[in-house]
C-alpha positions, -999 to 999 in steps of 0.1 A, spaced: -349 -748 -509 -370 -738 -478 -387 -703 -483 -374 -677 -452 -408 -666 -439 -407 -635 -417 -424 -602 -403 -425 -572 -426 -407 -554 -401 -380 -579 -398 -379 -579 -440 -378 -540 -441 -342 -542 -424 -331 -553 -460 -337 -520 -471 -310 -497 -467 -300 -456 -474 -297 -452 -510 -311 -485 -525 -327 -482 -557 -363 -509 -547 -386 -521 -575 -419 -528 -567 -446 -549 -582 -481 -533 -595 -496 -510 -617 -520 -489 -600 -530 -502 -568 -532 -536 -581 -506 -559 -574 -489 -533 -550 -471 -549 -521 -496 -536 -489 -476 -538 -454 -434 -542 -467 -439 -504 -480 -454 -493 -444 -427 -514 -425 -398 -493 -446 -415 -458 -444 -412 -466 -401 -377 -477 -405 -372 -446 -424 -389 -425 -395 -368 -445 -367 -334 -437 -391 -344 -399 -390 -352 -397 -354 -316 -410 -347 -300 -385 -371 -294 -412 -397 -304 -401 -434 -327 -432 -453 -339 -422 -487 -345 -448 -516 -353 -448 -550 -385 -462 -556 -394 -478 -593 -432 -496 -599 -450 -503 -627 -471 -467 -629 -488 -454 -596 -494 -473 -568 -517 -472 -536 -516 -453 -508 -500 -477 -491 -471 -476 -509 -462 -440 -521 -483 -427 -496 -468 -442 -467 -429 -440 -480 -438 -397 -490 -451 -393 -456 -417 -407 -440 -398 -385 -461 -381 -418 -477 -382 -412 -514 -352 -400 -532 -365 -406 -569 -394 -415 -580 -403 -430 -615 -423 -433 -639 -457 -423 -626 -470 -413 -597 -510 -403 -583 -505 -398 -542 -509 -364 -533 -487 -364 -509 -459 -374 -532 -471 -350 -554 -464 -322 -533 -428 -332 -524 -422 -336 -563 -435 -303 -566 -416 -289 -535 -385 -301 -554 -381 -325 -524 -383 -354 -544 -369 -358 -580 -393 -373 -602 -385 -388 -638 -420 -389 -656 -416 -414 -685 -437 -433 -712 -443 -463 -692 -432 -490 -720 -396 -477 -720 -394 -482 -682 -384 -519 -681 -361 -519 -711 -342 -484 -699 -335 -503 -662 -316 -534 -681 -299 -505 -704 -284 -492 -674 -296 -459 -681 -314 -456 -642 -291 -475 -621 -290 -505 -607 -324 -522 -590 -310 -534 -556 -340 -549 -540 -371 -561 -558 -405 -564 -537 -434 -581 -555 -467 -590 -543 -479 -628 -552 -506 -653 -550 -484 -678 -544 -446 -686 -546 -427 -722 -543 -397 -732 -531 -379 -736 -567 -386 -700 -576 -421 -695 -591 -436 -666 -583 -477 -659 -591 -481 -624 -591 -517 -610 -585 -535 -583 -601 -507 -561 -616 -473 -573 -631 -456 -538 -640 -421 -541 -642 -421 -572 -618 -403 -599 -644 -373 -572 -648 -368 -561 -615 -372 -597 -600 -339 -606 -625 -319 -583 -619 -321 -575 -584 -299 -589 -557 -327 -599 -532 -359 -605 -537 -387 -597 -507 -421 -614 -514 -452 -601 -501 -476 -636 -502 -510 -622 -501 -538 -645 -491 -566 -622 -509 -555 -635 -539 -562 -673 -551 -536 -696 -559 -562 -703 -587 -551 -673 -608 -523 -692 -621 -529 -688 -659 -540 -656 -662 -507 -645 -666 -484 -640 -701 -447 -631 -684 -420 -627 -705 -390 -602 -711 -381 -584 -743 -347 -592 -757 -324 -561 -757 -309 -550 -790 -294 -562 -812 -310 -589 -805 -348 -584 -803 -373 -603 -823 -404 -595 -831 -435 -599 -805 -459 -624 -815 -491 -607 -809 -514 -603 -835 -548 -608 -811 -552 -595 -776 -555 -629 -763 -521 -646 -782 -492 -655 -755 -461 -652 -756 -444 -667 -723 -450 -677 -691 -473 -686 -665 -453 -675 -636 -423 -651 -628 -393 -676 -624 -362 -664 -604 -335 -680 -586 -349 -689 -552 -317 -680 -536 -325 -645 -544 -357 -649 -519 -345 -633 -488 -381 -629 -470 -417 -644 -471 -439 -622 -458 -477 -635 -457 -504 -607 -455 -539 -610 -460 -552 -571 -471 -574 -567 -500 -565 -541 -532 -571 -502 -526 -607 -498 -537 -608 -481 -569 -643 -476 -579 -649 -443 -591 -674 -417 -584 -705 -420 -603 -708 -405 -637 -723 -368 -642 -736 -352 -670 -702 -342 -690 -689 -377 -684 -718 -395 -699 -718 -367 -727 -685 -373 -735 -688 -412 -737 -718 -407 -761 -698 -387 -781 -672 -408 -785 -697 -438 -792 -711 -416 -818 -679 -413 -838 -674 -450 -837 -707 -455 -853 -700 -425 -877 -667 -443 -889 -683 -476 -889 -709 -467 -913 -684 -447 -936 -661 -477 -937 -634 -462 -922 -636 -488 -892 -639 -528 -901 -670 -543 -893 -654 -564 -865 -642 -535 -849 -606 -531 -837 -591 -536 -802 -595 -509 -775 -575 -490 -751 -587 -468 -729 -570 -445 -702 -580 -444 -664 -608 -428 -644 -646 -415 -645 -643 -404 -685 -624 -439 -694 -654 -457 -678 -681 -435 -691 -668 -441 -729 -665 -476 -720 -699 -477 -709 -715 -461 -740 -699 -479 -762 -712 -510 -745 -750 -495 -751 -743 -488 -784 -760 -513 -809 -741 -505 -835 -708 -511 -820 -697 -549 -822 -685 -571 -794 -646 -561 -790 -615 -570 -777 -597 -550 -753 -559 -542 -755 -548 -518 -725 -530 -511 -696 -555 -508 -669 -585 -527 -671 -615 -515 -651 -646 -521 -636 -665 -512 -669 -647 -537 -690 -658 -567 -666 -693 -554 -668 -693 -554 -705 -673 -584 -706 -702 -604 -683 -729 -584 -709 -708 -602 -739 -699 -567 -751 -662 -572 -746 -650 -607 -755 -615 -607 -744 -593 -582 -723 -555 -580 -723 -536 -555 -697 -512 -551 -671 -534 -543 -645 -566 -556 -631 -576 -524 -614 -610 -529 -603 -632 -521 -571 -635 -547 -545 -669 -557 -554 -655 -565 -589 -626 -584 -579 -645 -605 -556 -665 -614 -583 -640 -621 -607 -628 -647 -582 -660 -662 -572 -662 -671 -609 -627 -679 -620 -639 -704 -643 -661 -677 -667 -632 -650 -665 -598 -670 -665 -602 -676 -697 -612 -643 -708 -585 -622 -690 -545 -619 -692 -523 -598 -677 -487 -591 -691 -456 -568 -681 -459 -532 -691 -435 -536 -718 -456 -559 -736 -494 -545 -725 -479 -512 -738 -457 -518 -766 -459 -497 -797 -450 -526 -821 -480 -544 -810 -505 -513 -806 -496 -508 -846 -497 -539 -856 -532 -549 -842 -549 -515 -847 -553 -505 -813 -580 -479 -807 -562 -452 -782 -583 -432 -760 -573 -412 -733 -577 -380 -714 -564 -344 -720 -555 -319 -689 -557 -294 -716 -553 -290 -754 -549 -262 -777 -562 -249 -807 -539 -269 -830 -540 -304 -813 -513 -306 -790 -518 -320 -758 -506 -316 -723 -513 -343 -701 -496 -338 -669 -490 -303 -654 -514 -274 -644 -507 -240 -653 -473 -257 -670 -453 -264 -641 -474 -283 -612 -471 -319 -619 -503 -337 -614 -494 -376 -621 -477 -383 -655 -483 -390 -689 -486 -427 -679 -490 -447 -712 -505 -425 -731 -481 -417 -757 -473 -453 -758 -506 -455 -775 -514 -425 -791 -484 -423 -814 -493 -461 -825 -529 -461 -823 -547 -466 -853 -569 -442 -841 -557 -414 -814 -583 -400 -798 -584 -374 -767 -616 -369 -746 -615 -338 -719 -642 -319 -707 -645 -285 -719 -641 -265 -690 -627 -271 -653 -631 -253 -618 -666 -242 -626 -658 -229 -656 -629 -204 -645 -605 -227 -669 -610 -239 -701 -595 -266 -709 -591 -259 -746 -563 -225 -748 -544 -211 -773 -513 -226 -764 -505 -257 -740 -488 -248 -714 -469 -279 -716 -464 -300 -739 -470 -343 -738 -483 -355 -775 -480 -330 -803 -502 -321 -831 -489 -345 -852 -500 -375 -829 -537 -364 -823 -564 -373 -845 -597 -367 -824 -603 -347 -799 -639 -349 -781 -655 -331 -753 -695 -330 -739 -699 -306 -764 -688 -326 -796 -663 -338 -820 -633 -325 -833 -616 -346 -861 -580 -329 -872 -573 -359 -897 -557 -344 -929 -564 -307 -918 -542 -278 -920 -534 -260 -887 -557 -229 -896 -582 -258 -904 -579 -275 -867 -584 -242 -849 -617 -240 -867 -626 -274 -859 -617 -274 -821 -633 -243 -817 -665 -250 -831 -673 -280 -821 -653 -291 -786 -649 -258 -767 -670 -245 -743 -692 -213 -755 -684 -192 -732 -645 -193 -748 -654 -197 -781 -653 -160 -790 -621 -157 -770 -601 -179 -789 -611 -164 -823 -601 -128 -806 -568 -148 -802 -564 -159 -838 -574 -126 -849 -543 -110 -833 -521 -140 -842 -494 -134 -876 -503 -152 -904 -478 -182 -913 -485 -221 -915 -494 -219 -877 -509 -188 -863 -491 -174 -832 -490 -146 -810 -459 -153 -788 -469 -124 -766 -508 -132 -764 -505 -173 -764 -506 -177 -728 -533 -146 -722 -557 -176 -708 -531 -186 -680 -519 -151 -672 -554 -142 -662 -565 -170 -646 -535 -166 -622 -541 -129 -619 -578 -129 -616 -591 -165 -608 -605 -169 -641 -597 -176 -678 -630 -158 -693 -612 -122 -678 -586 -127 -711 -585 -96 -733 -567 -98 -768 -574 -60 -776 -540 -49 -762 -526 -74 -788 -540 -60 -817 -515 -55 -845 
């Protein structure tokens, strides 16, 4: 069947008001680059004509500005799931102008199949290649592409020649069966494959192919500072201690690491450690630091959902495909983040906290309990099921006026039952096997900024005895004082004394 080539603006006309649109990709990697902007232009023209135009947006995770940003600025999004990181979209979500469903990433594809989230009308996917018999080769991010391509009535392919056709073979494409017919996932090592090297679709559903030559948005992060370096060093120190104590196997275990500067610092410090052996990665996002360690021989293999690297690094990978192709594997989200696999192979989960309380509860998503930052992402997928669940965070934010450790988190994403280790630039809080009161002592003494340690002890002093010491009147004193005075340092627990 002949492919139907057309412009992005022509292809955008297939998208209608109230459609649910699934997009490929995970972070800016693998996301369509020009069709979303064309949809945004179409939305603006409809609005100017006095007609409504908004769509539901389903992706693997966050995207680049050329997807979420363009559609948000055009006020073309009515619903968004499962994760986002765009400032314009975030503003609409927090203003109540976009309905946002923050989800555990591993759940999205199956909940679409279950019918929990409505019908997917159109799938728009970026590809390195597409054949007339319906074989689509994804680029650097898979996300939920296999599921949306199978369920959508129409598929639009954005064929991007910045990604060579020769990356075919770097993907492991499959879909889980739904209950009661779901079997086990035959992955016992990071490099195991369970699927095909392409997304196979009915070619009659491909209504448009749009040729592009657009690079990925650059995913480079700011240089590491002293705080992030110290956090990374403390994580490496913890692993060295665990290996010396025999609580980690001598060959180590696969590592999952979140996205951002702290994650890069952690992996960099692990790579510099002489005690930590070469290890595998089983994660959602493969970043620059993983590729650097791979070239050094410190990372043996990396499995993920997204190759979210800087332009310099992706060019290096494509220039040396013979070296990288048998060391990288990109999977659909429901495999890369699957809790069954994480528990089976013993993934070490390392994620970032926005806020933690003195008992080990974690807020990953909401500033001051109300303003959405990005979303829970895949942190929950790995935290509950990992061999070790580690959360990292700087001890303070806003030049010290916010303590990242508070009496009670203002929003709960990961409960104390799932959190084993918390690490800041000041040290390591090992919460394993400890009671709530012991956890509070461990956190205050080891990871809290010195400016806030006595204040947290003051809170404990005015809290009621019990399995967990809590004062319901005082537990948000840090947050109240920040909103009233601009600094948590002004917290005062003396009025709460019994």
